[in-house]
PDB file of N, CA, C and O in Angstrom:
ATOM      1  N   UNK A   1       0.821  -1.125   0.037  1.00  0.00           N
ATOM      2  CA  UNK A   1       0.094   0.021  -0.096  1.00  0.00           C
ATOM      3  C   UNK A   1       0.933   1.089  -0.022  1.00  0.00           C
ATOM      4  O   UNK A   1       1.928   1.108   0.701  1.00  0.00           O
ATOM      5  N   UNK A   2       0.541   2.099  -0.823  1.00  0.00           N
ATOM      6  CA  UNK A   2       1.502   3.399  -1.097  1.00  0.00           C
ATOM      7  C   UNK A   2       0.389   4.618  -0.435  1.00  0.00           C
ATOM      8  O   UNK A   2      -0.783   4.767  -0.780  1.00  0.00           O
ATOM      9  N   UNK A   3       1.119   5.392   0.576  1.00  0.00           N
ATOM     10  CA  UNK A   3       0.439   6.620   1.017  1.00  0.00           C
ATOM     11  C   UNK A   3       0.851   7.716   0.466  1.00  0.00           C
ATOM     12  O   UNK A   3       2.076   7.743   0.353  1.00  0.00           O
ATOM     13  N   UNK A   4       0.330   8.596   0.093  1.00  0.00           N
ATOM     14  CA  UNK A   4       0.622   9.968  -0.199  1.00  0.00           C
ATOM     15  C   UNK A   4       0.581  10.976   0.910  1.00  0.00           C
ATOM     16  O   UNK A   4      -0.391  11.065   1.659  1.00  0.00           O
ATOM     17  N   UNK A   5       1.472  11.610   0.992  1.00  0.00           N
ATOM     18  CA  UNK A   5       1.365  12.614   2.163  1.00  0.00           C
ATOM     19  C   UNK A   5       1.580  13.960   1.428  1.00  0.00           C
ATOM     20  O   UNK A   5       2.608  14.214   0.800  1.00  0.00           O
ATOM     21  N   UNK A   6       0.433  14.878   1.567  1.00  0.00           N
ATOM     22  CA  UNK A   6       0.393  16.290   1.050  1.00  0.00           C
ATOM     23  C   UNK A   6       0.806  17.168   1.980  1.00  0.00           C
ATOM     24  O   UNK A   6       0.307  17.242   3.103  1.00  0.00           O
ATOM     25  N   UNK A   7       1.990  18.070   1.448  1.00  0.00           N
ATOM     26  CA  UNK A   7       2.705  18.930   2.192  1.00  0.00           C
ATOM     27  C   UNK A   7       1.590  19.976   2.671  1.00  0.00           C
ATOM     28  O   UNK A   7       0.634  20.255   1.947  1.00  0.00           O
ATOM     29  N   UNK A   8       1.784  20.556   3.986  1.00  0.00           N
ATOM     30  CA  UNK A   8       1.153  21.745   4.347  1.00  0.00           C
ATOM     31  C   UNK A   8       1.997  22.984   4.586  1.00  0.00           C
ATOM     32  O   UNK A   8       2.929  22.876   5.383  1.00  0.00           O
ATOM     33  N   UNK A   9       1.795  24.070   4.028  1.00  0.00           N
ATOM     34  CA  UNK A   9       2.616  25.402   4.555  1.00  0.00           C
ATOM     35  C   UNK A   9       1.636  26.151   5.280  1.00  0.00           C
ATOM     36  O   UNK A   9       0.529  26.449   4.832  1.00  0.00           O
ATOM     37  N   UNK A  10       2.085  26.452   6.438  1.00  0.00           N
ATOM     38  CA  UNK A  10       1.328  27.483   7.363  1.00  0.00           C
ATOM     39  C   UNK A  10       2.031  28.542   8.043  1.00  0.00           C
ATOM     40  O   UNK A  10       3.188  28.425   8.446  1.00  0.00           O
ATOM     41  N   UNK A  11       1.274  29.648   8.176  1.00  0.00           N
ATOM     42  CA  UNK A  11       2.075  30.726   8.803  1.00  0.00           C
ATOM     43  C   UNK A  11       1.224  31.815   9.473  1.00  0.00           C
ATOM     44  O   UNK A  11       0.053  31.851   9.093  1.00  0.00           O
ATOM     45  N   UNK A  12       1.545  32.582  10.269  1.00  0.00           N
ATOM     46  CA  UNK A  12       0.953  33.776  10.696  1.00  0.00           C
ATOM     47  C   UNK A  12       0.921  34.794   9.662  1.00  0.00           C
ATOM     48  O   UNK A  12       1.806  34.950   8.820  1.00  0.00           O
ATOM     49  N   UNK A  13      -0.238  35.540   9.777  1.00  0.00           N
ATOM     50  CA  UNK A  13      -0.275  36.782   8.738  1.00  0.00           C
ATOM     51  C   UNK A  13      -0.331  38.111   9.592  1.00  0.00           C
ATOM     52  O   UNK A  13      -1.454  38.436   9.976  1.00  0.00           O
ATOM     53  N   UNK A  14       0.609  38.828   9.899  1.00  0.00           N
ATOM     54  CA  UNK A  14       0.799  39.999  10.429  1.00  0.00           C
ATOM     55  C   UNK A  14       0.268  41.212   9.546  1.00  0.00           C
ATOM     56  O   UNK A  14       0.943  41.651   8.615  1.00  0.00           O
ATOM     57  N   UNK A  15      -0.956  41.721   9.881  1.00  0.00           N
ATOM     58  CA  UNK A  15      -1.527  42.884   9.046  1.00  0.00           C
ATOM     59  C   UNK A  15      -0.923  44.038   9.549  1.00  0.00           C
ATOM     60  O   UNK A  15      -0.271  44.746   8.780  1.00  0.00           O
ATOM     61  N   UNK A  16      -1.047  44.334  10.738  1.00  0.00           N
ATOM     62  CA  UNK A  16      -0.509  45.714  11.157  1.00  0.00           C
ATOM     63  C   UNK A  16      -1.554  46.800  10.951  1.00  0.00           C
ATOM     64  O   UNK A  16      -1.334  48.008  11.040  1.00  0.00           O
ATOM     65  N   UNK A  17      -2.677  46.245  10.675  1.00  0.00           N
ATOM     66  CA  UNK A  17      -3.693  47.292  10.353  1.00  0.00           C
ATOM     67  C   UNK A  17      -3.488  48.178   8.986  1.00  0.00           C
ATOM     68  O   UNK A  17      -4.022  49.284   8.902  1.00  0.00           O
ATOM     69  N   UNK A  18      -2.922  47.798   8.229  1.00  0.00           N
ATOM     70  CA  UNK A  18      -2.544  48.498   6.842  1.00  0.00           C
ATOM     71  C   UNK A  18      -3.559  47.817   5.727  1.00  0.00           C
ATOM     72  O   UNK A  18      -3.691  46.593   5.747  1.00  0.00           O
ATOM     73  N   UNK A  19      -4.251  48.582   4.789  1.00  0.00           N
ATOM     74  CA  UNK A  19      -4.955  48.217   3.549  1.00  0.00           C
ATOM     75  C   UNK A  19      -3.981  47.422   2.535  1.00  0.00           C
ATOM     76  O   UNK A  19      -4.382  46.626   1.687  1.00  0.00           O
ATOM     77  N   UNK A  20      -2.536  47.797   2.782  1.00  0.00           N
ATOM     78  CA  UNK A  20      -1.733  47.149   1.738  1.00  0.00           C
ATOM     79  C   UNK A  20      -1.788  45.822   2.170  1.00  0.00           C
ATOM     80  O   UNK A  20      -2.114  45.006   1.307  1.00  0.00           O
ATOM     81  N   UNK A  21      -1.540  45.388   3.336  1.00  0.00           N
ATOM     82  CA  UNK A  21      -1.464  43.879   3.820  1.00  0.00           C
ATOM     83  C   UNK A  21      -2.711  43.138   3.277  1.00  0.00           C
ATOM     84  O   UNK A  21      -2.557  42.008   2.814  1.00  0.00           O
ATOM     85  N   UNK A  22      -4.101  43.785   3.311  1.00  0.00           N
ATOM     86  CA  UNK A  22      -5.322  43.217   2.796  1.00  0.00           C
ATOM     87  C   UNK A  22      -5.213  42.966   1.387  1.00  0.00           C
ATOM     88  O   UNK A  22      -5.557  41.893   0.889  1.00  0.00           O
ATOM     89  N   UNK A  23      -4.693  44.034   0.659  1.00  0.00           N
ATOM     90  CA  UNK A  23      -4.359  43.839  -0.589  1.00  0.00           C
ATOM     91  C   UNK A  23      -3.519  42.722  -0.994  1.00  0.00           C
ATOM     92  O   UNK A  23      -3.959  41.964  -1.859  1.00  0.00           O
ATOM     93  N   UNK A  24      -2.316  42.507  -0.464  1.00  0.00           N
ATOM     94  CA  UNK A  24      -1.497  41.210  -0.589  1.00  0.00           C
ATOM     95  C   UNK A  24      -2.341  40.020  -0.175  1.00  0.00           C
ATOM     96  O   UNK A  24      -2.268  39.036  -0.911  1.00  0.00           O
ATOM     97  N   UNK A  25      -3.129  39.957   0.884  1.00  0.00           N
ATOM     98  CA  UNK A  25      -3.750  38.784   1.042  1.00  0.00           C
ATOM     99  C   UNK A  25      -4.460  38.471   0.118  1.00  0.00           C
ATOM    100  O   UNK A  25      -4.374  37.314  -0.294  1.00  0.00           O
ATOM    101  N   UNK A  26      -5.342  39.348  -0.475  1.00  0.00           N
ATOM    102  CA  UNK A  26      -6.505  39.135  -1.743  1.00  0.00           C
ATOM    103  C   UNK A  26      -5.664  38.523  -2.832  1.00  0.00           C
ATOM    104  O   UNK A  26      -5.969  37.450  -3.353  1.00  0.00           O
ATOM    105  N   UNK A  27      -4.468  39.311  -3.210  1.00  0.00           N
ATOM    106  CA  UNK A  27      -3.757  38.797  -4.316  1.00  0.00           C
ATOM    107  C   UNK A  27      -3.208  37.144  -4.027  1.00  0.00           C
ATOM    108  O   UNK A  27      -3.411  36.257  -4.855  1.00  0.00           O
ATOM    109  N   UNK A  28      -2.641  36.957  -2.998  1.00  0.00           N
ATOM    110  CA  UNK A  28      -2.435  35.747  -2.831  1.00  0.00           C
ATOM    111  C   UNK A  28      -3.600  34.601  -2.727  1.00  0.00           C
ATOM    112  O   UNK A  28      -3.443  33.450  -3.133  1.00  0.00           O
ATOM    113  N   UNK A  29      -4.596  35.019  -2.219  1.00  0.00           N
ATOM    114  CA  UNK A  29      -5.814  33.920  -2.164  1.00  0.00           C
ATOM    115  C   UNK A  29      -6.202  33.891  -3.709  1.00  0.00           C
ATOM    116  O   UNK A  29      -6.606  32.817  -4.154  1.00  0.00           O
ATOM    117  N   UNK A  30      -6.104  35.046  -4.603  1.00  0.00           N
ATOM    118  CA  UNK A  30      -6.476  34.868  -6.051  1.00  0.00           C
ATOM    119  C   UNK A  30      -5.570  33.777  -6.818  1.00  0.00           C
ATOM    120  O   UNK A  30      -6.028  33.042  -7.693  1.00  0.00           O
ATOM    121  N   UNK A  31      -4.199  33.758  -6.377  1.00  0.00           N
ATOM    122  CA  UNK A  31      -3.243  32.939  -7.020  1.00  0.00           C
ATOM    123  C   UNK A  31      -3.481  31.333  -6.827  1.00  0.00           C
ATOM    124  O   UNK A  31      -3.377  30.417  -7.642  1.00  0.00           O
ATOM    125  N   UNK A  32      -3.904  31.336  -5.196  1.00  0.00           N
ATOM    126  CA  UNK A  32      -3.876  30.155  -4.926  1.00  0.00           C
ATOM    127  C   UNK A  32      -5.341  29.567  -5.451  1.00  0.00           C
ATOM    128  O   UNK A  32      -5.555  28.362  -5.323  1.00  0.00           O
ATOM    129  N   UNK A  33      -6.126  30.246  -5.914  1.00  0.00           N
ATOM    130  CA  UNK A  33      -7.612  29.468  -6.409  1.00  0.00           C
ATOM    131  C   UNK A  33      -7.937  29.676  -7.644  1.00  0.00           C
ATOM    132  O   UNK A  33      -9.117  29.548  -7.971  1.00  0.00           O
ATOM    133  N   UNK A  34      -7.093  29.989  -8.453  1.00  0.00           N
ATOM    134  CA  UNK A  34      -7.193  29.982  -9.953  1.00  0.00           C
ATOM    135  C   UNK A  34      -6.210  29.098 -10.467  1.00  0.00           C
ATOM    136  O   UNK A  34      -5.121  28.993  -9.902  1.00  0.00           O
ATOM    137  N   UNK A  35      -6.542  28.346 -11.660  1.00  0.00           N
ATOM    138  CA  UNK A  35      -5.477  27.716 -12.489  1.00  0.00           C
ATOM    139  C   UNK A  35      -5.546  26.344 -11.707  1.00  0.00           C
ATOM    140  O   UNK A  35      -6.561  25.917 -11.155  1.00  0.00           O
ATOM    141  N   UNK A  36      -4.312  25.715 -11.741  1.00  0.00           N
ATOM    142  CA  UNK A  36      -4.217  24.278 -11.319  1.00  0.00           C
ATOM    143  C   UNK A  36      -4.268  24.319  -9.746  1.00  0.00           C
ATOM    144  O   UNK A  36      -4.087  25.345  -9.090  1.00  0.00           O
ATOM    145  N   UNK A  37      -4.541  23.054  -9.215  1.00  0.00           N
ATOM    146  CA  UNK A  37      -4.392  23.224  -7.695  1.00  0.00           C
ATOM    147  C   UNK A  37      -2.847  22.993  -7.111  1.00  0.00           C
ATOM    148  O   UNK A  37      -1.934  22.360  -7.641  1.00  0.00           O
ATOM    149  N   UNK A  38      -2.855  23.569  -6.098  1.00  0.00           N
ATOM    150  CA  UNK A  38      -1.532  23.849  -5.595  1.00  0.00           C
ATOM    151  C   UNK A  38      -1.085  22.364  -4.891  1.00  0.00           C
ATOM    152  O   UNK A  38      -1.801  21.543  -4.319  1.00  0.00           O
ATOM    153  N   UNK A  39       0.278  22.340  -5.138  1.00  0.00           N
ATOM    154  CA  UNK A  39       0.976  21.044  -4.556  1.00  0.00           C
ATOM    155  C   UNK A  39       0.972  20.813  -3.310  1.00  0.00           C
ATOM    156  O   UNK A  39       1.370  19.756  -2.819  1.00  0.00           O
ATOM    157  N   UNK A  40       0.469  21.890  -2.594  1.00  0.00           N
ATOM    158  CA  UNK A  40       0.473  21.929  -1.011  1.00  0.00           C
ATOM    159  C   UNK A  40      -0.829  22.418  -0.416  1.00  0.00           C
ATOM    160  O   UNK A  40      -1.641  23.021  -1.118  1.00  0.00           O
ATOM    161  N   UNK A  41      -1.023  22.196   0.739  1.00  0.00           N
ATOM    162  CA  UNK A  41      -2.193  22.948   1.524  1.00  0.00           C
ATOM    163  C   UNK A  41      -1.643  24.114   2.196  1.00  0.00           C
ATOM    164  O   UNK A  41      -0.859  23.973   3.134  1.00  0.00           O
ATOM    165  N   UNK A  42      -2.038  25.362   1.735  1.00  0.00           N
ATOM    166  CA  UNK A  42      -1.801  26.502   2.350  1.00  0.00           C
ATOM    167  C   UNK A  42      -2.766  26.988   3.328  1.00  0.00           C
ATOM    168  O   UNK A  42      -3.987  26.934   3.179  1.00  0.00           O
ATOM    169  N   UNK A  43      -2.151  27.465   4.338  1.00  0.00           N
ATOM    170  CA  UNK A  43      -2.968  27.826   5.484  1.00  0.00           C
ATOM    171  C   UNK A  43      -2.345  29.235   6.036  1.00  0.00           C
ATOM    172  O   UNK A  43      -1.172  29.395   6.373  1.00  0.00           O
ATOM    173  N   UNK A  44      -3.233  30.083   6.055  1.00  0.00           N
ATOM    174  CA  UNK A  44      -3.090  31.576   6.583  1.00  0.00           C
ATOM    175  C   UNK A  44      -3.567  31.824   7.789  1.00  0.00           C
ATOM    176  O   UNK A  44      -4.758  31.549   7.931  1.00  0.00           O
ATOM    177  N   UNK A  45      -2.967  32.290   8.769  1.00  0.00           N
ATOM    178  CA  UNK A  45      -3.672  32.474  10.254  1.00  0.00           C
ATOM    179  C   UNK A  45      -3.695  34.096  10.211  1.00  0.00           C
ATOM    180  O   UNK A  45      -2.657  34.747  10.332  1.00  0.00           O
ATOM    181  N   UNK A  46      -4.766  34.596  10.057  1.00  0.00           N
ATOM    182  CA  UNK A  46      -4.660  36.268  10.211  1.00  0.00           C
ATOM    183  C   UNK A  46      -4.922  36.312  11.647  1.00  0.00           C
ATOM    184  O   UNK A  46      -5.320  35.302  12.228  1.00  0.00           O
ATOM    185  N   UNK A  47      -4.685  37.638  12.382  1.00  0.00           N
ATOM    186  CA  UNK A  47      -4.797  37.953  13.635  1.00  0.00           C
ATOM    187  C   UNK A  47      -6.204  38.085  13.977  1.00  0.00           C
ATOM    188  O   UNK A  47      -7.052  38.153  13.088  1.00  0.00           O
ATOM    189  N   UNK A  48      -6.493  38.125  15.166  1.00  0.00           N
ATOM    190  CA  UNK A  48      -8.154  38.135  15.498  1.00  0.00           C
ATOM    191  C   UNK A  48      -8.148  39.865  15.948  1.00  0.00           C
ATOM    192  O   UNK A  48      -7.222  40.581  16.330  1.00  0.00           O
ATOM    193  N   UNK A  49      -9.553  40.143  15.723  1.00  0.00           N
ATOM    194  CA  UNK A  49      -9.814  41.410  15.938  1.00  0.00           C
ATOM    195  C   UNK A  49     -10.232  41.686  17.442  1.00  0.00           C
ATOM    196  O   UNK A  49     -10.509  42.829  17.806  1.00  0.00           O
TER     197      UNK A  49
END
């Protein structure tokens, strides 16, 4: 039996209250959700309000 392990990339997203950070997050989300499926699971952990 062969098992396939999917890599996961996770990180904290420090926004520091700037709208530029939100623009970067939206651009990254667009890259990850268009075209071919990523070869890894991507997890972003934004700060709580």
